[in-house]
PAKOL-228215 format. One record per residue (C-alpha): residue in three letters; x, y, z. Coordinates in steps of 0.05 Angstrom, whole numbers, plus 5000, padded with zeros to 4 digits. Layout:
ALAXYZ;...
This chain:
MET397991502174;SER396191332241;THR393992032258;ALA390492062191;ARG386091442207;GLU384891722277;ASP382492392248;LEU378092042198;THR374791602255;GLY373992252296;ARG370992642242;ALA366092092230;ARG363992002301;LEU362892742304;ARG359292752240;ASP354492182259;ALA353392482330;ALA351293092298;ILE346392772254;GLU343192432315;CYS343393082357;PHE340193502298;ALA334492952287;ALA333092912363;HIS333393622383;GLY333794082325;PHE339194442285;ASP339794942342;GLU343294412380;SER350294642410;LEU357194422386;ARG358694232457;ALA352393752462;ILE354693422392;ALA361593322424;ALA358893022485;ARG354592542447;ALA360992372405;GLU365092282470;VAL370192802447;SER372193482470;ALA368594052436;GLY374894342408;LEU374993732364;VAL368993962326;ARG372394612301;HIS378594242287;HIS374893752240;PHE369394222209;GLY371594912225;SER364395162237;LYS357194882255;GLU354795122184;ALA360594622152;LEU358694052200;ARG350994142180;ALA352994112103;GLU356493492114;CYS351193162154;ASP345893362097;VAL350492992046;THR351392412090;VAL343692332104;LEU342092402033;ALA347391842018;ARG344191392068;TYR337291542045;ARG339491331976;ALA342790652002;LEU336590522038;LYS332490651978;ASN336890221932;GLU336789651982;SER328989691981;LEU328389661905;LYS332889071903;ALA328888671954;SER322588271942;PRO316588511978;ARG316887882025;GLN323988062042;LEU322988792052;PHE316788702100;ALA320988142138;GLN325288702161;PHE319989052199;PRO319589382252;SER323989902219;SER331190022242;ARG333690552285;GLU338190812226;GLY331390892183;GLY328491282239;ILE334591772246;LEU333391942173;LEU325992012179;VAL326892532233;TYR332392892201;ILE328692972140;LEU322693242177;ARG327393732215;SER330194012154;VAL323794102119;ARG320494422181;GLU326394882190;GLY325095212120;GLY330295712095;GLU335495542037;ALA337694922071;GLY331394602072;ARG329494792004;ASP336194521982;PHE334693892019;ILE327993801985;GLU330893931916;HIS336293371927;MET331092891950;VAL327393031883;VAL333192911844;GLU334492261878;ALA327392021875;LEU327092191796;GLU333091771787;PHE329791151828;SER323191291790;ARG326591231720;ASP330190641741;ALA323690331768;VAL320190431704;GLU325490111662;ARG325289521712;GLY317789481701;ILE316189601775;ILE312390221764;ILE308190541706;PRO311191081669;SER308791841674;ARG306992351626;ASP311692781662;GLU316292371710;GLU319292971745;ALA312693271759;ARG310192611791;VAL316292521832;ARG315993261856;PHE308893161877;LEU310192471910;VAL316192771949;GLN312293391976;GLN306292951988;SER309892452030;ILE314192952067;GLY307693342077;ALA304292792107;MET310492682154;VAL310493382178;VAL302693392189;SER303292722229;PHE308692992276;ALA305493672283;MET299093302309;ARG303293012365;PRO307793582391;GLY309793212451;THR312292552417;PRO319592462439;LEU323792402379;GLU330292092413;ASP327191382406;PHE328891372332;GLY326490632317;ALA319890722353;VAL318391362312;MET319791012249;GLU315390432270;ARG309390842289;TYR309991292226;TYR310090682180;ALA304490362216;GLU300090942199;ALA302791062127;VAL304590422092;LEU297890092081;PRO294090722053;THR300290892012;LEU300790201985;GLU293290141971;LEU293090771934;TYR299390641893;THR297289931874;GLU290089971869;GLY288490731855;LEU282891131880;PHE278091291821;THR273790731792;SER274191031719;ARG278791501679;GLU273392031670;TYR276792581714;LEU283492481681;ASP280692471609;GLU276593101624;TYR282593451652;LEU287193251591;ALA281693521546;PHE281794171583;LEU289394221575;ALA289194061505;GLY287394741486;THR293495051514;LYS298794521524;ASN297394001477;PRO298993471525;PRO299692671510;ALA293492281512;GLY292291561526;LEU295491181582;ALA301491471626;GLY308091411587;GLU305291341517;THR308291711464;VAL302692041419;THR303992371348;ARG298992851321;
């Protein structure tokens, strides 16, 4: 039992060290560097995970789980409680940069990561609609997918404009990005952009000939 506990602790230390290494330096980071950050021997990485690919897969699962936990905490907190926690935590910064790396890397792993984020966000969105926090959508999945892509795209552009930004200071990275993004995001989500429904109504009328979409307010069920 003692050995099992030690193995579990060593595995978790290596996983967390890998998440930080991948976030700070990219997914080409060596197993030796990951072991050094975890303060263990390089041989223990293969002992616990077998391969770098298996280690990366477990890191992805862990990052998504932690992202989900942070989202759940934010939904449960009042706006006052939420913003009282600023500046943002180092943990949040690690997740932010890891997600950025996954998307910028592209490939199957990056696409899978995005799809998992969409699934998670869709669950959050439906829960928020039920709780009356956000208004429903005519197509909840389409809205969620757009918002995920928009937010991640904005993050990618933000970092691309500052190629010399050191990513190892995860808390500072998170704080700077939030300073840029929170106000315009909340303003758009809360107050909207257009002063009338004209563009939306015209687009719905345009689609009516081919898709017969629901009319009226978002989320309304319309029978014809």
